[in-house]
mmCIF file as Biopython writes it, N, C-alpha, C and O atoms, coordinates in Angstrom:
data_model
#
loop_
_atom_site.group_PDB
_atom_site.id
_atom_site.type_symbol
_atom_site.label_atom_id
_atom_site.label_alt_id
_atom_site.label_comp_id
_atom_site.label_asym_id
_atom_site.label_entity_id
_atom_site.label_seq_id
_atom_site.pdbx_PDB_ins_code
_atom_site.Cartn_x
_atom_site.Cartn_y
_atom_site.Cartn_z
_atom_site.occupancy
_atom_site.B_iso_or_equiv
_atom_site.auth_seq_id
_atom_site.auth_asym_id
_atom_site.pdbx_PDB_model_num
ATOM 1   N N  . MET A ? 1  ? 1.344   -128.383 1.655   1.0 0.0 1  A 1 
ATOM 2   C CA . MET A ? 1  ? 0.375   -128.789 2.301   1.0 0.0 1  A 1 
ATOM 3   C C  . MET A ? 1  ? 0.623   -129.174 3.817   1.0 0.0 1  A 1 
ATOM 4   O O  . MET A ? 1  ? 1.836   -129.387 3.797   1.0 0.0 1  A 1 
ATOM 5   N N  . GLY A ? 2  ? 0.395   -129.294 4.532   1.0 0.0 2  A 1 
ATOM 6   C CA . GLY A ? 2  ? 0.544   -129.921 5.909   1.0 0.0 2  A 1 
ATOM 7   C C  . GLY A ? 2  ? -0.129  -131.179 6.091   1.0 0.0 2  A 1 
ATOM 8   O O  . GLY A ? 2  ? -0.931  -131.294 5.164   1.0 0.0 2  A 1 
ATOM 9   N N  . SER A ? 3  ? -0.181  -132.305 6.954   1.0 0.0 3  A 1 
ATOM 10  C CA . SER A ? 3  ? -0.855  -133.021 7.041   1.0 0.0 3  A 1 
ATOM 11  C C  . SER A ? 3  ? -2.440  -132.825 7.602   1.0 0.0 3  A 1 
ATOM 12  O O  . SER A ? 3  ? -3.436  -133.459 7.252   1.0 0.0 3  A 1 
ATOM 13  N N  . THR A ? 4  ? -2.358  -131.998 8.349   1.0 0.0 4  A 1 
ATOM 14  C CA . THR A ? 4  ? -3.431  -131.383 8.922   1.0 0.0 4  A 1 
ATOM 15  C C  . THR A ? 4  ? -4.415  -131.265 8.166   1.0 0.0 4  A 1 
ATOM 16  O O  . THR A ? 4  ? -5.419  -131.974 8.231   1.0 0.0 4  A 1 
ATOM 17  N N  . SER A ? 5  ? -4.178  -130.102 7.148   1.0 0.0 5  A 1 
ATOM 18  C CA . SER A ? 5  ? -5.317  -129.965 5.885   1.0 0.0 5  A 1 
ATOM 19  C C  . SER A ? 5  ? -5.183  -130.831 5.031   1.0 0.0 5  A 1 
ATOM 20  O O  . SER A ? 5  ? -6.128  -130.704 4.253   1.0 0.0 5  A 1 
ATOM 21  N N  . ASP A ? 6  ? -4.432  -131.788 4.675   1.0 0.0 6  A 1 
ATOM 22  C CA . ASP A ? 6  ? -4.319  -132.982 3.506   1.0 0.0 6  A 1 
ATOM 23  C C  . ASP A ? 6  ? -5.703  -133.622 4.504   1.0 0.0 6  A 1 
ATOM 24  O O  . ASP A ? 6  ? -6.852  -133.642 4.063   1.0 0.0 6  A 1 
ATOM 25  N N  . LYS A ? 7  ? -5.333  -134.111 5.873   1.0 0.0 7  A 1 
ATOM 26  C CA . LYS A ? 7  ? -6.491  -134.654 5.865   1.0 0.0 7  A 1 
ATOM 27  C C  . LYS A ? 7  ? -7.813  -134.214 5.877   1.0 0.0 7  A 1 
ATOM 28  O O  . LYS A ? 7  ? -8.721  -134.931 5.457   1.0 0.0 7  A 1 
ATOM 29  N N  . ILE A ? 8  ? -8.046  -132.820 6.434   1.0 0.0 8  A 1 
ATOM 30  C CA . ILE A ? 8  ? -9.026  -132.236 6.037   1.0 0.0 8  A 1 
ATOM 31  C C  . ILE A ? 8  ? -9.312  -132.263 5.223   1.0 0.0 8  A 1 
ATOM 32  O O  . ILE A ? 8  ? -10.469 -132.666 5.108   1.0 0.0 8  A 1 
ATOM 33  N N  . SER A ? 9  ? -8.742  -131.968 4.234   1.0 0.0 9  A 1 
ATOM 34  C CA . SER A ? 9  ? -9.152  -131.764 2.065   1.0 0.0 9  A 1 
ATOM 35  C C  . SER A ? 9  ? -9.701  -133.163 2.325   1.0 0.0 9  A 1 
ATOM 36  O O  . SER A ? 9  ? -10.891 -133.433 2.161   1.0 0.0 9  A 1 
ATOM 37  N N  . GLY A ? 10 ? -8.895  -133.938 2.686   1.0 0.0 10 A 1 
ATOM 38  C CA . GLY A ? 10 ? -9.732  -135.676 2.190   1.0 0.0 10 A 1 
ATOM 39  C C  . GLY A ? 10 ? -10.721 -135.827 2.639   1.0 0.0 10 A 1 
ATOM 40  O O  . GLY A ? 10 ? -11.639 -136.160 1.890   1.0 0.0 10 A 1 
ATOM 41  N N  . LEU A ? 11 ? -10.997 -135.629 4.214   1.0 0.0 11 A 1 
ATOM 42  C CA . LEU A ? 11 ? -12.480 -135.392 4.288   1.0 0.0 11 A 1 
ATOM 43  C C  . LEU A ? 11 ? -13.613 -135.024 3.833   1.0 0.0 11 A 1 
ATOM 44  O O  . LEU A ? 11 ? -14.723 -135.551 3.747   1.0 0.0 11 A 1 
ATOM 45  N N  . THR A ? 12 ? -13.021 -133.717 3.464   1.0 0.0 12 A 1 
ATOM 46  C CA . THR A ? 12 ? -13.900 -132.942 2.788   1.0 0.0 12 A 1 
ATOM 47  C C  . THR A ? 12 ? -14.448 -133.530 1.470   1.0 0.0 12 A 1 
ATOM 48  O O  . THR A ? 12 ? -15.585 -133.302 1.056   1.0 0.0 12 A 1 
ATOM 49  N N  . ASN A ? 13 ? -13.299 -134.511 0.686   1.0 0.0 13 A 1 
ATOM 50  C CA . ASN A ? 13 ? -13.559 -134.438 -0.643  1.0 0.0 13 A 1 
ATOM 51  C C  . ASN A ? 13 ? -14.507 -136.122 -0.654  1.0 0.0 13 A 1 
ATOM 52  O O  . ASN A ? 13 ? -15.075 -136.666 -1.600  1.0 0.0 13 A 1 
ATOM 53  N N  . GLU A ? 14 ? -14.396 -136.476 0.460   1.0 0.0 14 A 1 
ATOM 54  C CA . GLU A ? 14 ? -15.054 -138.306 0.555   1.0 0.0 14 A 1 
ATOM 55  C C  . GLU A ? 14 ? -15.807 -138.059 0.802   1.0 0.0 14 A 1 
ATOM 56  O O  . GLU A ? 14 ? -16.611 -138.881 0.363   1.0 0.0 14 A 1 
ATOM 57  N N  . ALA A ? 15 ? -16.649 -136.766 1.734   1.0 0.0 15 A 1 
ATOM 58  C CA . ALA A ? 15 ? -17.661 -136.451 2.554   1.0 0.0 15 A 1 
ATOM 59  C C  . ALA A ? 15 ? -18.681 -136.064 0.478   1.0 0.0 15 A 1 
ATOM 60  O O  . ALA A ? 15 ? -19.641 -136.630 -0.046  1.0 0.0 15 A 1 
ATOM 61  N N  . ILE A ? 16 ? -18.176 -135.406 0.201   1.0 0.0 16 A 1 
ATOM 62  C CA . ILE A ? 16 ? -18.699 -134.841 -1.170  1.0 0.0 16 A 1 
ATOM 63  C C  . ILE A ? 16 ? -18.888 -135.871 -2.498  1.0 0.0 16 A 1 
ATOM 64  O O  . ILE A ? 16 ? -19.673 -136.118 -3.413  1.0 0.0 16 A 1 
ATOM 65  N N  . GLY A ? 17 ? -17.744 -136.241 -1.995  1.0 0.0 17 A 1 
ATOM 66  C CA . GLY A ? 17 ? -17.767 -137.411 -2.928  1.0 0.0 17 A 1 
ATOM 67  C C  . GLY A ? 17 ? -19.240 -138.848 -3.099  1.0 0.0 17 A 1 
ATOM 68  O O  . GLY A ? 17 ? -19.871 -139.410 -3.994  1.0 0.0 17 A 1 
ATOM 69  N N  . ASN A ? 18 ? -19.118 -138.853 -1.201  1.0 0.0 18 A 1 
ATOM 70  C CA . ASN A ? 18 ? -20.530 -140.040 -1.285  1.0 0.0 18 A 1 
ATOM 71  C C  . ASN A ? 18 ? -21.609 -139.425 -1.398  1.0 0.0 18 A 1 
ATOM 72  O O  . ASN A ? 18 ? -22.580 -140.179 -1.461  1.0 0.0 18 A 1 
ATOM 73  N N  . VAL A ? 19 ? -21.988 -137.597 -1.488  1.0 0.0 19 A 1 
ATOM 74  C CA . VAL A ? 19 ? -22.935 -137.575 -1.455  1.0 0.0 19 A 1 
ATOM 75  C C  . VAL A ? 19 ? -23.613 -137.315 -2.622  1.0 0.0 19 A 1 
ATOM 76  O O  . VAL A ? 19 ? -24.822 -137.299 -2.852  1.0 0.0 19 A 1 
ATOM 77  N N  . LYS A ? 20 ? -22.218 -137.018 -3.653  1.0 0.0 20 A 1 
ATOM 78  C CA . LYS A ? 20 ? -22.474 -137.284 -5.276  1.0 0.0 20 A 1 
ATOM 79  C C  . LYS A ? 20 ? -22.924 -138.530 -5.111  1.0 0.0 20 A 1 
ATOM 80  O O  . LYS A ? 20 ? -24.115 -138.729 -5.350  1.0 0.0 20 A 1 
ATOM 81  N N  . GLN A ? 21 ? -22.469 -139.126 -4.874  1.0 0.0 21 A 1 
ATOM 82  C CA . GLN A ? 21 ? -22.482 -141.070 -5.567  1.0 0.0 21 A 1 
ATOM 83  C C  . GLN A ? 21 ? -23.907 -141.040 -5.106  1.0 0.0 21 A 1 
ATOM 84  O O  . GLN A ? 21 ? -24.729 -141.155 -6.015  1.0 0.0 21 A 1 
ATOM 85  N N  . GLY A ? 22 ? -24.463 -140.888 -3.670  1.0 0.0 22 A 1 
ATOM 86  C CA . GLY A ? 22 ? -26.096 -140.959 -3.420  1.0 0.0 22 A 1 
ATOM 87  C C  . GLY A ? 22 ? -27.233 -140.448 -4.539  1.0 0.0 22 A 1 
ATOM 88  O O  . GLY A ? 22 ? -28.198 -140.990 -5.077  1.0 0.0 22 A 1 
ATOM 89  N N  . VAL A ? 23 ? -26.460 -138.794 -4.627  1.0 0.0 23 A 1 
ATOM 90  C CA . VAL A ? 23 ? -27.719 -138.014 -5.364  1.0 0.0 23 A 1 
ATOM 91  C C  . VAL A ? 23 ? -27.626 -138.746 -6.862  1.0 0.0 23 A 1 
ATOM 92  O O  . VAL A ? 23 ? -28.640 -138.995 -7.513  1.0 0.0 23 A 1 
ATOM 93  N N  . GLY A ? 24 ? -26.445 -139.019 -7.266  1.0 0.0 24 A 1 
ATOM 94  C CA . GLY A ? 24 ? -26.271 -139.943 -8.687  1.0 0.0 24 A 1 
ATOM 95  C C  . GLY A ? 24 ? -27.099 -141.006 -8.467  1.0 0.0 24 A 1 
ATOM 96  O O  . GLY A ? 24 ? -27.866 -141.294 -9.385  1.0 0.0 24 A 1 
ATOM 97  N N  . LYS A ? 25 ? -27.122 -141.563 -7.609  1.0 0.0 25 A 1 
ATOM 98  C CA . LYS A ? 25 ? -28.123 -143.019 -7.691  1.0 0.0 25 A 1 
ATOM 99  C C  . LYS A ? 25 ? -29.532 -142.806 -7.558  1.0 0.0 25 A 1 
ATOM 100 O O  . LYS A ? 25 ? -30.416 -143.447 -8.126  1.0 0.0 25 A 1 
ATOM 101 N N  . ALA A ? 26 ? -29.686 -141.702 -6.634  1.0 0.0 26 A 1 
ATOM 102 C CA . ALA A ? 26 ? -31.084 -141.472 -6.563  1.0 0.0 26 A 1 
ATOM 103 C C  . ALA A ? 26 ? -31.984 -140.829 -7.633  1.0 0.0 26 A 1 
ATOM 104 O O  . ALA A ? 26 ? -33.204 -140.821 -7.803  1.0 0.0 26 A 1 
ATOM 105 N N  . VAL A ? 27 ? -30.601 -140.119 -8.508  1.0 0.0 27 A 1 
ATOM 106 C CA . VAL A ? 27 ? -31.571 -139.561 -9.933  1.0 0.0 27 A 1 
ATOM 107 C C  . VAL A ? 27 ? -31.254 -140.290 -10.989 1.0 0.0 27 A 1 
ATOM 108 O O  . VAL A ? 27 ? -31.491 -139.935 -12.144 1.0 0.0 27 A 1 
ATOM 109 N N  . GLY A ? 28 ? -30.478 -141.776 -10.541 1.0 0.0 28 A 1 
ATOM 110 C CA . GLY A ? 28 ? -30.285 -142.226 -11.823 1.0 0.0 28 A 1 
ATOM 111 C C  . GLY A ? 28 ? -28.996 -141.541 -13.113 1.0 0.0 28 A 1 
ATOM 112 O O  . GLY A ? 28 ? -29.019 -141.942 -14.277 1.0 0.0 28 A 1 
ATOM 113 N N  . ASN A ? 29 ? -28.252 -140.783 -12.755 1.0 0.0 29 A 1 
ATOM 114 C CA . ASN A ? 29 ? -27.121 -140.303 -12.928 1.0 0.0 29 A 1 
ATOM 115 C C  . ASN A ? 29 ? -25.875 -141.336 -12.719 1.0 0.0 29 A 1 
ATOM 116 O O  . ASN A ? 29 ? -25.463 -141.487 -11.569 1.0 0.0 29 A 1 
ATOM 117 N N  . GLU A ? 30 ? -25.261 -142.054 -13.789 1.0 0.0 30 A 1 
ATOM 118 C CA . GLU A ? 30 ? -24.408 -142.802 -13.480 1.0 0.0 30 A 1 
ATOM 119 C C  . GLU A ? 30 ? -23.135 -141.762 -13.542 1.0 0.0 30 A 1 
ATOM 120 O O  . GLU A ? 30 ? -22.221 -141.840 -12.722 1.0 0.0 30 A 1 
ATOM 121 N N  . LYS A ? 31 ? -23.161 -140.855 -14.514 1.0 0.0 31 A 1 
ATOM 122 C CA . LYS A ? 31 ? -21.732 -139.834 -14.396 1.0 0.0 31 A 1 
ATOM 123 C C  . LYS A ? 31 ? -21.940 -139.034 -13.030 1.0 0.0 31 A 1 
ATOM 124 O O  . LYS A ? 31 ? -20.871 -139.039 -12.420 1.0 0.0 31 A 1 
ATOM 125 N N  . LEU A ? 32 ? -22.876 -138.390 -12.377 1.0 0.0 32 A 1 
ATOM 126 C CA . LEU A ? 32 ? -22.340 -138.186 -11.061 1.0 0.0 32 A 1 
ATOM 127 C C  . LEU A ? 32 ? -22.047 -138.827 -10.134 1.0 0.0 32 A 1 
ATOM 128 O O  . LEU A ? 32 ? -21.135 -138.455 -9.396  1.0 0.0 32 A 1 
ATOM 129 N N  . GLN A ? 33 ? -22.970 -140.357 -9.835  1.0 0.0 33 A 1 
ATOM 130 C CA . GLN A ? 33 ? -22.017 -141.368 -9.237  1.0 0.0 33 A 1 
ATOM 131 C C  . GLN A ? 33 ? -21.074 -141.896 -9.549  1.0 0.0 33 A 1 
ATOM 132 O O  . GLN A ? 33 ? -20.566 -142.613 -8.687  1.0 0.0 33 A 1 
ATOM 133 N N  . ALA A ? 34 ? -20.251 -141.790 -11.173 1.0 0.0 34 A 1 
ATOM 134 C CA . ALA A ? 34 ? -19.128 -141.908 -10.828 1.0 0.0 34 A 1 
ATOM 135 C C  . ALA A ? 34 ? -17.857 -140.880 -10.372 1.0 0.0 34 A 1 
ATOM 136 O O  . ALA A ? 34 ? -16.726 -141.178 -9.989  1.0 0.0 34 A 1 
ATOM 137 N N  . GLU A ? 35 ? -18.541 -139.441 -10.581 1.0 0.0 35 A 1 
ATOM 138 C CA . GLU A ? 35 ? -17.704 -138.671 -10.520 1.0 0.0 35 A 1 
ATOM 139 C C  . GLU A ? 35 ? -17.569 -139.017 -8.759  1.0 0.0 35 A 1 
ATOM 140 O O  . GLU A ? 35 ? -16.553 -139.372 -8.160  1.0 0.0 35 A 1 
ATOM 141 N N  . GLY A ? 36 ? -18.831 -138.800 -8.245  1.0 0.0 36 A 1 
ATOM 142 C CA . GLY A ? 36 ? -18.685 -139.058 -6.591  1.0 0.0 36 A 1 
ATOM 143 C C  . GLY A ? 36 ? -17.734 -140.148 -6.203  1.0 0.0 36 A 1 
ATOM 144 O O  . GLY A ? 36 ? -17.073 -140.044 -5.170  1.0 0.0 36 A 1 
ATOM 145 N N  . ALA A ? 37 ? -17.649 -141.086 -6.911  1.0 0.0 37 A 1 
ATOM 146 C CA . ALA A ? 37 ? -16.887 -142.388 -6.443  1.0 0.0 37 A 1 
ATOM 147 C C  . ALA A ? 37 ? -15.262 -141.959 -6.993  1.0 0.0 37 A 1 
ATOM 148 O O  . ALA A ? 37 ? -14.283 -142.648 -6.707  1.0 0.0 37 A 1 
ATOM 149 N N  . ALA A ? 38 ? -15.185 -140.612 -7.886  1.0 0.0 38 A 1 
ATOM 150 C CA . ALA A ? 38 ? -13.542 -140.411 -7.978  1.0 0.0 38 A 1 
ATOM 151 C C  . ALA A ? 38 ? -13.391 -139.298 -6.578  1.0 0.0 38 A 1 
ATOM 152 O O  . ALA A ? 38 ? -12.438 -138.898 -5.910  1.0 0.0 38 A 1 
ATOM 153 N N  . GLN A ? 39 ? -14.165 -139.176 -6.570  1.0 0.0 39 A 1 
ATOM 154 C CA . GLN A ? 39 ? -13.824 -137.776 -5.893  1.0 0.0 39 A 1 
ATOM 155 C C  . GLN A ? 39 ? -13.880 -138.399 -4.456  1.0 0.0 39 A 1 
ATOM 156 O O  . GLN A ? 39 ? -13.072 -138.048 -3.596  1.0 0.0 39 A 1 
ATOM 157 N N  . GLU A ? 40 ? -14.665 -139.151 -4.262  1.0 0.0 40 A 1 
ATOM 158 C CA . GLU A ? 40 ? -14.227 -140.352 -2.814  1.0 0.0 40 A 1 
ATOM 159 C C  . GLU A ? 40 ? -12.963 -140.710 -2.459  1.0 0.0 40 A 1 
ATOM 160 O O  . GLU A ? 40 ? -12.372 -140.518 -1.396  1.0 0.0 40 A 1 
ATOM 161 N N  . LEU A ? 41 ? -12.439 -141.510 -3.935  1.0 0.0 41 A 1 
ATOM 162 C CA . LEU A ? 41 ? -11.112 -142.135 -3.997  1.0 0.0 41 A 1 
ATOM 163 C C  . LEU A ? 41 ? -9.892  -141.141 -3.803  1.0 0.0 41 A 1 
ATOM 164 O O  . LEU A ? 41 ? -8.759  -141.460 -3.442  1.0 0.0 41 A 1 
ATOM 165 N N  . LYS A ? 42 ? -10.553 -139.323 -4.250  1.0 0.0 42 A 1 
ATOM 166 C CA . LYS A ? 42 ? -9.321  -138.819 -4.049  1.0 0.0 42 A 1 
ATOM 167 C C  . LYS A ? 42 ? -9.324  -138.089 -2.657  1.0 0.0 42 A 1 
ATOM 168 O O  . LYS A ? 42 ? -8.316  -137.453 -2.351  1.0 0.0 42 A 1 
ATOM 169 N N  . GLY A ? 43 ? -10.081 -138.126 -2.045  1.0 0.0 43 A 1 
ATOM 170 C CA . GLY A ? 43 ? -10.613 -137.983 -0.320  1.0 0.0 43 A 1 
ATOM 171 C C  . GLY A ? 43 ? -9.985  -139.059 0.152   1.0 0.0 43 A 1 
ATOM 172 O O  . GLY A ? 43 ? -9.486  -138.453 1.100   1.0 0.0 43 A 1 
ATOM 173 N N  . GLU A ? 44 ? -9.551  -140.251 0.301   1.0 0.0 44 A 1 
ATOM 174 C CA . GLU A ? 44 ? -9.254  -141.278 0.664   1.0 0.0 44 A 1 
ATOM 175 C C  . GLU A ? 44 ? -7.593  -141.753 0.567   1.0 0.0 44 A 1 
ATOM 176 O O  . GLU A ? 44 ? -6.931  -142.617 1.141   1.0 0.0 44 A 1 
ATOM 177 N N  . THR A ? 45 ? -7.252  -140.571 -0.612  1.0 0.0 45 A 1 
ATOM 178 C CA . THR A ? 45 ? -6.115  -140.708 -0.987  1.0 0.0 45 A 1 
ATOM 179 C C  . THR A ? 45 ? -5.382  -139.475 -0.230  1.0 0.0 45 A 1 
ATOM 180 O O  . THR A ? 45 ? -4.233  -139.783 0.087   1.0 0.0 45 A 1 
ATOM 181 N N  . GLN A ? 46 ? -5.743  -138.194 0.129   1.0 0.0 46 A 1 
ATOM 182 C CA . GLN A ? 46 ? -5.527  -136.911 0.518   1.0 0.0 46 A 1 
ATOM 183 C C  . GLN A ? 46 ? -5.424  -137.537 1.773   1.0 0.0 46 A 1 
ATOM 184 O O  . GLN A ? 46 ? -4.306  -137.360 2.255   1.0 0.0 46 A 1 
ATOM 185 N N  . GLN A ? 47 ? -6.021  -138.067 2.334   1.0 0.0 47 A 1 
ATOM 186 C CA . GLN A ? 47 ? -6.203  -138.467 3.941   1.0 0.0 47 A 1 
ATOM 187 C C  . GLN A ? 47 ? -5.086  -139.738 3.932   1.0 0.0 47 A 1 
ATOM 188 O O  . GLN A ? 47 ? -4.766  -139.855 5.115   1.0 0.0 47 A 1 
ATOM 189 N N  . ALA A ? 48 ? -4.514  -140.516 3.318   1.0 0.0 48 A 1 
ATOM 190 C CA . ALA A ? 48 ? -3.165  -141.250 3.405   1.0 0.0 48 A 1 
ATOM 191 C C  . ALA A ? 48 ? -2.945  -140.316 3.355   1.0 0.0 48 A 1 
ATOM 192 O O  . ALA A ? 48 ? -3.345  -139.763 4.379   1.0 0.0 48 A 1 
ATOM 193 N N  . VAL A ? 49 ? -2.356  -139.479 2.531   1.0 0.0 49 A 1 
ATOM 194 C CA . VAL A ? 49 ? -1.057  -138.475 2.486   1.0 0.0 49 A 1 
ATOM 195 C C  . VAL A ? 49 ? -0.331  -138.273 3.601   1.0 0.0 49 A 1 
ATOM 196 O O  . VAL A ? 49 ? 0.764   -138.595 4.063   1.0 0.0 49 A 1 
ATOM 197 N N  . GLY A ? 50 ? -1.883  -137.239 4.072   1.0 0.0 50 A 1 
ATOM 198 C CA . GLY A ? 50 ? -1.358  -136.733 5.763   1.0 0.0 50 A 1 
ATOM 199 C C  . GLY A ? 50 ? -1.382  -137.602 6.437   1.0 0.0 50 A 1 
ATOM 200 O O  . GLY A ? 50 ? -0.773  -137.324 7.470   1.0 0.0 50 A 1 
ATOM 201 N N  . ASP A ? 51 ? -1.890  -138.875 6.445   1.0 0.0 51 A 1 
ATOM 202 C CA . ASP A ? 51 ? -1.345  -139.488 8.015   1.0 0.0 51 A 1 
ATOM 203 C C  . ASP A ? 51 ? 0.276   -140.049 7.310   1.0 0.0 51 A 1 
ATOM 204 O O  . ASP A ? 51 ? 1.273   -140.191 8.019   1.0 0.0 51 A 1 
ATOM 205 N N  . ALA A ? 52 ? 0.263   -140.237 6.234   1.0 0.0 52 A 1 
ATOM 206 C CA . ALA A ? 52 ? 2.009   -140.142 5.761   1.0 0.0 52 A 1 
ATOM 207 C C  . ALA A ? 52 ? 3.210   -139.340 6.515   1.0 0.0 52 A 1 
ATOM 208 O O  . ALA A ? 52 ? 4.191   -139.701 7.166   1.0 0.0 52 A 1 
ATOM 209 N N  . LYS A ? 53 ? 2.677   -138.090 6.125   1.0 0.0 53 A 1 
ATOM 210 C CA . LYS A ? 53 ? 2.842   -136.922 6.658   1.0 0.0 53 A 1 
ATOM 211 C C  . LYS A ? 53 ? 3.486   -136.743 8.022   1.0 0.0 53 A 1 
ATOM 212 O O  . LYS A ? 53 ? 4.625   -136.437 8.376   1.0 0.0 53 A 1 
ATOM 213 N N  . SER A ? 54 ? 1.977   -137.142 8.885   1.0 0.0 54 A 1 
ATOM 214 C CA . SER A ? 54 ? 1.920   -137.288 10.048  1.0 0.0 54 A 1 
ATOM 215 C C  . SER A ? 54 ? 3.364   -138.308 10.634  1.0 0.0 54 A 1 
ATOM 216 O O  . SER A ? 54 ? 4.236   -137.842 11.368  1.0 0.0 54 A 1 
ATOM 217 N N  . ALA A ? 55 ? 3.352   -139.800 10.103  1.0 0.0 55 A 1 
ATOM 218 C CA . ALA A ? 55 ? 4.206   -140.106 10.771  1.0 0.0 55 A 1 
ATOM 219 C C  . ALA A ? 55 ? 5.660   -140.219 10.592  1.0 0.0 55 A 1 
ATOM 220 O O  . ALA A ? 55 ? 6.446   -140.759 11.370  1.0 0.0 55 A 1 
ATOM 221 N N  . VAL A ? 56 ? 5.915   -139.669 9.520   1.0 0.0 56 A 1 
ATOM 222 C CA . VAL A ? 56 ? 7.465   -139.331 8.852   1.0 0.0 56 A 1 
ATOM 223 C C  . VAL A ? 56 ? 7.745   -137.701 10.134  1.0 0.0 56 A 1 
ATOM 224 O O  . VAL A ? 56 ? 8.683   -137.636 10.928  1.0 0.0 56 A 1 
ATOM 225 N N  . LYS A ? 57 ? 6.701   -136.659 9.971   1.0 0.0 57 A 1 
ATOM 226 C CA . LYS A ? 57 ? 6.795   -136.092 10.952  1.0 0.0 57 A 1 
ATOM 227 C C  . LYS A ? 57 ? 7.442   -136.306 12.686  1.0 0.0 57 A 1 
ATOM 228 O O  . LYS A ? 57 ? 8.344   -135.741 13.304  1.0 0.0 57 A 1 
ATOM 229 N N  . ASP A ? 58 ? 6.184   -137.726 13.142  1.0 0.0 58 A 1 
ATOM 230 C CA . ASP A ? 58 ? 6.393   -137.979 14.407  1.0 0.0 58 A 1 
ATOM 231 C C  . ASP A ? 58 ? 7.680   -138.479 14.275  1.0 0.0 58 A 1 
ATOM 232 O O  . ASP A ? 58 ? 8.531   -137.929 14.973  1.0 0.0 58 A 1 
ATOM 233 N N  . GLY A ? 59 ? 8.136   -139.656 13.339  1.0 0.0 59 A 1 
ATOM 234 C CA . GLY A ? 59 ? 9.342   -139.898 13.495  1.0 0.0 59 A 1 
ATOM 235 C C  . GLY A ? 59 ? 10.749  -139.479 13.335  1.0 0.0 59 A 1 
ATOM 236 O O  . GLY A ? 59 ? 11.766  -140.113 13.619  1.0 0.0 59 A 1 
ATOM 237 N N  . ALA A ? 60 ? 10.608  -138.136 12.760  1.0 0.0 60 A 1 
ATOM 238 C CA . ALA A ? 60 ? 11.457  -137.134 12.462  1.0 0.0 60 A 1 
ATOM 239 C C  . ALA A ? 60 ? 11.557  -136.529 14.158  1.0 0.0 60 A 1 
ATOM 240 O O  . ALA A ? 60 ? 12.745  -136.552 14.482  1.0 0.0 60 A 1 
ATOM 241 N N  . ASP A ? 61 ? 11.196  -136.316 14.628  1.0 0.0 61 A 1 
ATOM 242 C CA . ASP A ? 61 ? 10.548  -135.641 16.242  1.0 0.0 61 A 1 
ATOM 243 C C  . ASP A ? 61 ? 11.190  -136.461 17.541  1.0 0.0 61 A 1 
ATOM 244 O O  . ASP A ? 61 ? 11.767  -136.043 18.544  1.0 0.0 61 A 1 
ATOM 245 N N  . LYS A ? 62 ? 10.895  -137.626 17.159  1.0 0.0 62 A 1 
ATOM 246 C CA . LYS A ? 62 ? 12.011  -139.075 17.716  1.0 0.0 62 A 1 
ATOM 247 C C  . LYS A ? 62 ? 13.190  -139.062 18.020  1.0 0.0 62 A 1 
ATOM 248 O O  . LYS A ? 62 ? 13.860  -138.992 19.050  1.0 0.0 62 A 1 
ATOM 249 N N  . LEU A ? 63 ? 13.373  -139.157 16.754  1.0 0.0 63 A 1 
ATOM 250 C CA . LEU A ? 63 ? 15.102  -138.914 16.006  1.0 0.0 63 A 1 
ATOM 251 C C  . LEU A ? 63 ? 15.587  -137.816 16.490  1.0 0.0 63 A 1 
ATOM 252 O O  . LEU A ? 63 ? 16.578  -138.032 17.188  1.0 0.0 63 A 1 
ATOM 253 N N  . SER A ? 64 ? 15.211  -136.414 16.381  1.0 0.0 64 A 1 
ATOM 254 C CA . SER A ? 64 ? 15.787  -135.609 17.055  1.0 0.0 64 A 1 
ATOM 255 C C  . SER A ? 64 ? 15.936  -135.713 18.255  1.0 0.0 64 A 1 
ATOM 256 O O  . SER A ? 64 ? 17.076  -135.738 18.719  1.0 0.0 64 A 1 
ATOM 257 N N  . ASP A ? 65 ? 14.605  -135.817 19.226  1.0 0.0 65 A 1 
ATOM 258 C CA . ASP A ? 65 ? 14.598  -135.980 20.650  1.0 0.0 65 A 1 
ATOM 259 C C  . ASP A ? 65 ? 16.047  -136.861 20.868  1.0 0.0 65 A 1 
ATOM 260 O O  . ASP A ? 65 ? 17.133  -136.289 20.955  1.0 0.0 65 A 1 
ATOM 261 N N  . THR A ? 66 ? 15.919  -138.071 20.928  1.0 0.0 66 A 1 
ATOM 262 C CA . THR A ? 66 ? 16.867  -138.768 21.214  1.0 0.0 66 A 1 
ATOM 263 C C  . THR A ? 66 ? 17.798  -138.470 20.700  1.0 0.0 66 A 1 
ATOM 264 O O  . THR A ? 66 ? 18.709  -139.074 21.266  1.0 0.0 66 A 1 
ATOM 265 N N  . ALA A ? 67 ? 18.193  -137.853 19.894  1.0 0.0 67 A 1 
ATOM 266 C CA . ALA A ? 67 ? 19.717  -137.257 19.412  1.0 0.0 67 A 1 
ATOM 267 C C  . ALA A ? 67 ? 20.271  -135.553 20.455  1.0 0.0 67 A 1 
ATOM 268 O O  . ALA A ? 67 ? 21.445  -135.194 20.549  1.0 0.0 67 A 1 
ATOM 269 N N  . HIS A ? 68 ? 19.327  -134.962 20.951  1.0 0.0 68 A 1 
ATOM 270 C CA . HIS A ? 68 ? 19.359  -133.804 21.826  1.0 0.0 68 A 1 
ATOM 271 C C  . HIS A ? 68 ? 20.200  -134.865 23.360  1.0 0.0 68 A 1 
ATOM 272 O O  . HIS A ? 68 ? 21.161  -134.907 24.128  1.0 0.0 68 A 1 
ATOM 273 N N  . ARG A ? 69 ? 18.798  -135.610 22.916  1.0 0.0 69 A 1 
ATOM 274 C CA . ARG A ? 69 ? 19.524  -136.281 24.683  1.0 0.0 69 A 1 
ATOM 275 C C  . ARG A ? 69 ? 20.746  -137.195 24.916  1.0 0.0 69 A 1 
ATOM 276 O O  . ARG A ? 69 ? 21.106  -137.616 26.016  1.0 0.0 69 A 1 
ATOM 277 N N  . LYS A ? 70 ? 21.396  -137.470 23.596  1.0 0.0 70 A 1 
ATOM 278 C CA . LYS A ? 70 ? 22.468  -138.256 23.801  1.0 0.0 70 A 1 
ATOM 279 C C  . LYS A ? 70 ? 23.512  -137.067 23.584  1.0 0.0 70 A 1 
ATOM 280 O O  . LYS A ? 70 ? 24.659  -137.504 23.490  1.0 0.0 70 A 1 
ATOM 281 N N  . LEU A ? 71 ? 23.397  -135.411 23.461  1.0 0.0 71 A 1 
ATOM 282 C CA . LEU A ? 71 ? 24.674  -135.079 23.497  1.0 0.0 71 A 1 
ATOM 283 C C  . LEU A ? 71 ? 25.061  -134.344 24.627  1.0 0.0 71 A 1 
ATOM 284 O O  . LEU A ? 71 ? 26.231  -133.985 24.758  1.0 0.0 71 A 1 
#
């Protein structure tokens, strides 16, 4: 999965997790709240992976540009 798709999936999971937590709290369903918290954490992790992939790609691109300029 690319960095952009990781970030999008992360945002989606985080949003769904927040909704599940809110609904679970509103109806008094602790299981749904816990599922929402887990999904939100999954989304945050996916976003972090996407950010890391972007950083690695940016670093590799800069290194490649520098190498080409020196040739």
